[in-house]
C-alpha positions in Angstrom: 0.0 0.0 0.0 2.7 2.4 0.9 4.6 1.7 -2.3 1.5 2.3 -4.3 0.9 5.6 -2.5 4.5 6.8 -3.0 4.5 5.8 -6.6 1.4 8.0 -7.3 3.0 10.9 -5.4 6.2 10.6 -7.3 4.3 10.4 -10.6 2.7 13.7 -9.7 5.7 15.7 -8.6 8.4 14.1 -10.8 6.6 13.5 -14.1 3.2 15.1 -14.6 3.5 18.6 -13.1 7.1 19.2 -14.3 6.0 18.5 -17.9 3.4 21.3 -17.9 5.8 23.8 -16.1 8.6 23.1 -18.5 6.7 23.0 -21.8 3.4 24.9 -21.7 4.2 28.4 -20.2 3.8 31.0 -22.9 6.4 33.6 -22.0 5.6 35.8 -25.0 1.8 36.2 -25.0 1.0 35.2 -21.4 -0.8 32.2 -20.0 -0.1 28.8 -21.6 0.4 27.5 -25.1 -2.6 26.0 -26.7 -1.1 22.8 -28.1 1.7 20.2 -28.2 1.0 17.5 -30.7 1.5 13.8 -30.3 5.1 14.0 -31.7 6.1 16.5 -29.1 5.9 19.5 -31.4 4.9 22.8 -29.8 2.3 24.8 -31.7 2.9 28.3 -30.4 0.1 29.9 -32.5 -2.6 27.4 -31.5 -5.8 28.8 -30.0 -6.2 28.6 -26.2 -9.1 26.7 -24.6 -10.9 27.6 -21.4 -11.1 23.9 -20.5 -7.3 23.6 -20.6 -6.7 26.8 -18.7 -9.3 26.1 -16.1 -7.9 22.6 -15.5 -4.4 24.0 -15.2 -5.8 26.4 -12.6 -7.4 23.6 -10.6 -4.5 21.2 -10.9 -1.8 23.6 -9.7 -4.0 25.2 -7.1 -4.7 21.7 -5.6 -1.1 20.7 -5.9 0.0 23.8 -4.1 -2.6 23.3 -1.4 -1.3 19.8 -0.7 2.4 20.3 -1.4 3.1 23.9 -0.6 5.5 24.1 -3.5 5.9 27.8 -4.5 6.4 26.9 -8.1 3.0 25.4 -8.2 1.5 28.5 -6.8 3.1 30.6 -9.5 1.6 28.5 -12.2 -1.8 28.7 -10.4 -1.6 32.5 -10.2 -0.7 32.7 -13.9 -3.7 30.6 -14.8 -6.0 32.5 -12.5 -5.0 35.9 -13.9 -5.1 34.8 -17.5 -8.6 33.5 -17.2 -9.7 36.8 -15.6 -8.0 38.9 -18.2 -8.7 37.0 -21.4 -11.5 34.4 -21.0 -13.9 36.4 -18.8 -16.8 38.1 -20.6 -17.0 41.5 -18.9 -20.4 42.3 -20.5 -22.5 39.2 -20.3 -20.6 37.2 -17.6 -19.1 33.8 -17.7 -16.2 32.6 -19.7 -15.6 32.3 -23.5 -14.9 28.9 -25.0 -11.7 29.8 -26.9 -9.2 32.7 -27.5 -6.4 32.9 -30.0 -2.7 32.7 -29.1 -2.6 36.4 -28.2 -5.7 36.2 -26.0 -8.3 37.6 -28.5 -11.7 35.9 -28.2 -12.4 33.7 -31.2 -15.2 31.5 -29.9 -17.6 33.4 -27.7 -20.1 30.6 -27.0 -21.1 29.9 -23.4 -20.8 26.2 -22.8 -22.2 25.3 -19.4 -19.4 22.6 -19.0 -16.8 25.4 -19.4 -18.5 27.6 -16.7 -18.3 24.6 -14.4 -14.6 24.1 -14.9 -13.9 27.8 -14.4 -15.8 27.5 -11.1 -13.8 24.4 -10.2 -10.5 26.2 -10.8 -11.6 29.4 -9.0 -12.9 27.6 -6.0 -9.8 25.5 -5.7 -7.6 28.6 -6.0 -9.5 30.1 -3.1 -9.0 26.8 -1.1 -5.3 27.0 -1.8 -4.7 30.7 -1.2 -7.6 32.2 0.8 -7.8 35.0 -1.7 -11.2 36.7 -1.1 -11.6 37.7 -4.7 -11.5 34.1 -5.8 -14.4 33.2 -3.5 -16.4 36.2 -4.7 -15.8 35.2 -8.3 -16.8 31.6 -7.5 -20.0 32.6 -5.9 -20.9 35.0 -8.8 -20.2 32.2 -11.3 -22.4 29.8 -9.3 -25.2 32.4 -9.4 -24.7 32.9 -13.1 -24.9 29.2 -13.9 -28.1 29.0 -11.8 -29.6 32.0 -13.5 -28.7 31.3 -17.1 -28.2 27.6 -17.5 -30.6 25.9 -15.0 -33.8 24.5 -16.4 -36.6 25.7 -14.0 -39.2 23.4 -15.6 -37.6 20.0 -15.9 -34.5 20.5 -13.8 -30.8 20.2 -14.6 -28.7 22.3 -16.9 -28.9 23.2 -20.6 -25.8 22.5 -22.6 -24.8 25.7 -24.3 -25.8 29.3 -25.3 -24.7 32.2 -27.4 -22.4 34.8 -25.9 -25.4 36.7 -24.5 -27.0 33.6 -23.1 -29.6 33.3 -25.8 -30.4 29.9 -27.3 -27.9 28.3 -29.7 -28.5 25.8 -32.5 -25.4 23.7 -32.0 -25.1 22.7 -28.4 -22.4 20.1 -28.7 -19.5 20.0 -26.4 -17.3 18.4 -29.1 -17.8 17.1 -32.6 -18.2 13.5 -31.3 -21.2 14.4 -29.1 -24.9 14.4 -29.8 -26.6 17.7 -30.4 -29.0 17.4 -27.5 -30.2 19.8 -24.8 -28.7 18.0 -21.9 -25.8 15.6 -21.3 -24.4 13.5 -18.5 -20.9 15.0 -19.0 -22.1 18.5 -18.3 -24.0 17.5 -15.2 -21.1 15.5 -13.9 -18.9 18.5 -14.2 -21.3 20.9 -12.6 -21.7 18.4 -9.7 -17.9 18.5 -9.3 -17.4 22.2 -8.8 -20.5 22.6 -6.7 -18.9 20.0 -4.3 -15.7 22.0 -4.3 -17.5 25.3 -3.6 -19.5 23.6 -0.8 -16.3 22.9 1.0 -15.8 26.6 1.6 -19.3 28.1 1.2 -22.3 26.4 2.9 -25.0 28.4 1.2 -28.6 27.2 1.2 -29.0 27.8 -2.6 -25.9 25.8 -3.3 -27.0 22.9 -1.1 -30.4 22.9 -2.8 -28.8 22.9 -6.3 -26.4 20.1 -5.3 -29.2 17.9 -3.9 -31.2 18.4 -7.1 -28.1 17.3 -9.1 -27.7 14.1 -7.2 -31.4 13.4 -7.6 -31.0 13.9 -11.4 -28.3 11.3 -11.4 -30.5 8.9 -9.4 -33.6 9.4 -11.5 -32.4 10.2 -15.0 -28.7 9.6 -15.6 -28.0 6.2 -14.1 -29.8 3.5 -16.1 -32.0 1.6 -13.7 -31.2 -1.8 -15.2 -27.7 -1.7 -16.7 -26.4 0.8 -14.1 -24.3 2.6 -16.8 -24.7 6.3 -17.3 -27.1 7.5 -19.9 -25.2 10.1 -21.9 -27.6 12.4 -23.8 -31.1 13.7 -23.3 -33.7 16.2 -24.6 -35.0 18.9 -22.3 -37.6 16.5 -20.8 -34.9 13.9 -19.9 -35.8 11.5 -22.7 -32.7 9.4 -23.3 -31.2 10.0 -26.7 -28.1 7.7 -26.7 -27.3 4.0 -26.1 -23.5 4.6 -25.9 -21.6 3.4 -22.8 -18.7 5.4 -21.6 -16.7 3.3 -19.1 -14.5 6.1 -18.0 -17.4 8.3 -17.1 -19.1 5.5 -15.3 -16.2 5.0 -13.0 -15.5 8.8 -12.6 -19.1 9.2 -11.5 -18.5 6.6 -8.7 -16.4 8.9 -6.6 -17.7 12.3 -7.7 -21.2 11.3 -6.7 -20.2 9.8 -3.4 -18.0 12.8 -2.7 -20.9 15.1 -3.5 -23.1 13.4 -1.0 -20.3 13.3 1.6 -19.8 17.0 1.3 -23.5 17.7 1.9 -23.1 15.7 5.2 -26.5 14.1 4.6 -26.5 10.6 6.1 -29.8 9.6 4.5 -28.5 10.7 1.1 -25.2 8.8 1.6 -27.1 5.6 2.5 -29.0 5.9 -0.8 -26.0 6.8 -2.9 -23.6 4.0 -1.6 -25.4 1.1 -3.3 -25.8 3.1 -6.5 -22.1 3.9 -6.8 -21.3 0.2 -6.2 -23.6 -0.7 -9.0 -22.0 1.9 -11.1 -18.5 0.6 -10.6 -19.6 -3.0 -11.3 -21.1 -1.8 -14.5 -17.9 0.1 -15.4 -15.8 -3.0 -14.7 -17.5 -4.7 -17.7 -14.8 -2.7 -19.6 -11.9 -3.9 -17.5 -9.5 -6.2 -19.4 -7.2 -8.9 -18.1 -4.2 -6.5 -18.1 -6.0 -4.1 -15.8 -6.8 -1.5 -18.4 -10.2 0.0 -19.0 -11.5 0.3 -22.6 -13.0 3.5 -23.9 -16.6 2.9 -24.8 -19.2 0.6 -26.5 -22.5 0.9 -28.3 -24.5 -2.3 -29.1 -22.1 -4.5 -31.1 -19.4 -1.9 -31.6 -16.6 -1.7 -29.0 -13.9 1.0 -29.0 -11.1 -0.9 -27.1 -8.6 2.0 -27.2 -7.1 2.7 -23.7 -7.4 6.5 -23.3 -5.2 8.2 -20.7 -8.1 9.8 -18.8 -10.0 6.5 -18.6 -7.1 4.7 -17.0 -6.7 7.6 -14.5 -10.4 7.4 -13.6 -10.2 3.6 -13.3 -7.5 4.0 -10.6 -9.2 6.9 -8.9 -12.7 5.3 -8.9 -11.4 1.9 -7.8 -9.4 3.4 -4.9 -12.6 5.3 -3.8 -14.7 2.1 -4.0 -12.1 0.3 -1.8 -12.3 3.1 0.7 -16.1 3.1 1.0 -16.5 -0.7 0.9 -13.2 -2.2 2.2 -13.4 -4.8 -0.6 -9.8 -5.6 -1.6 -10.8 -6.4 -5.2 -11.2 -2.7 -5.9 -7.7 -1.9 -4.6 -6.3 -4.8 -6.5 -7.9 -3.5 -9.7 -6.5 0.0 -9.0 -3.0 -1.4 -8.6 -3.3 -3.5 -11.7 -4.4 -0.5 -13.8 -1.6 1.5 -12.4 0.9 -1.1 -13.6 -0.7 -0.9 -17.0 -0.3 2.9 -17.0 3.3 2.6 -16.1 4.0 0.2 -18.9 2.0 1.6 -21.7 0.5 5.1 -21.0 3.4 6.9 -19.4 5.8 8.6 -21.8 9.1 7.5 -20.5 11.1 9.5 -23.1 9.3 12.9 -23.0 7.3 12.9 -19.8 3.6 13.0 -19.0 1.2 10.5 -20.6 0.3 9.8 -24.2 -3.3 10.3 -25.4 -4.1 6.6 -25.7 -2.9 3.1 -26.5 -4.3 1.0 -29.3 -5.6 -2.5 -28.6 -2.4 -4.0 -30.0 -0.4 -2.1 -27.3 1.1 0.6 -29.5 1.1 4.2 -28.2 -1.1 6.7 -30.1 1.2 9.5 -31.3 -1.5 11.1 -33.5 -3.6 12.8 -30.9 -2.3 15.6 -28.8 0.1 15.4 -25.9 -1.3 18.7 -24.6 -4.3 20.7 -25.8 -7.9 21.6 -25.4 -8.8 18.1 -24.1 -5.4 16.8 -23.0 -4.9 18.5 -19.7 -3.1 17.9 -16.4 -6.4 17.1 -14.6 -7.5 13.4 -14.6 -4.0 12.0 -14.1 -2.8 14.7 -11.6 -6.1 14.3 -9.7 -5.7 10.5 -9.6 -2.2 11.0 -8.1 -3.4 13.5 -5.5 -6.4 11.4 -4.5 -4.3 8.2 -4.2 -1.2 9.6 -2.5 -3.2 11.7 0.1 -6.2 9.5 0.6 -4.8 6.0 0.9 
């Protein structure tokens, strides 16, 4: 156990965080570069994504809070100020989706998912530094999400809006997603920052919103028979997808339980515990003999690629399941997946992790090493949870 914990800690401080400090700081235009491709080529003029920047803010804020390394604080401060200066919409509120390499807004859409990650980063920066402004911004962003994105009729949160919060035709988070009014992914990553904000701000409106979110997972998002997560819905919560995402299944295990724990509601916790065990057992349908977790499946089609973030969540979710049940099989699975990560996912030559590994065991060098969706978040969070919670 101690070896496992120390290995996760060493991965964080000696491999993951140093890669981002060394390679991604944009000394010319401020903030962080937008992209490093799978062959380790830096694209200095690539656009900059709010998701990447908010995840950098969360990661280095959390790392500083735990490690008290001043270098981590400087990176967190850099991300915090860059988001304030370049991603924040001073007129309509919230954060833009994308700016160019010099910080000029190029995609002004308001994705609810993005507002959630900005809140996650801001609230963690407050936890790390105690800076009052960060808490004020966090509270204002929570109020904005509730005002603009919350569905007062059917509950939950709508996916996306135009810059001025008016309806938008294309609500997709990414090209691979369904163009539907609501998604599991957005709700999971509103649940997550609301949990973080609750740690520092026990407000009745926030408590109410978080309890509603948990109920939505219980009643709409978790399939009552398969126990996988439903992924896409219309406004009335009619399911619009049969796709299974194993990584999200297992990520929801600990994010849901953590949300209920933070509410300090024993009745809710008793209800959630069997649900998350069902969730992890459903996710384990994607575990392979080598300990890895495949990406997704739909009916007869299986995508057996091993994505970096899915492996990170397999470790994190399994560790959490072990902690709440005491069942050693979950810890054994976490350790086995960690061995897979070390052998196949970690980039021994350049640092950090590759995007994915193909079913034949070859590393994917086509997709980005760092970029809008390849961020120091899933794997750094896995390391922090494992090294500090075990």
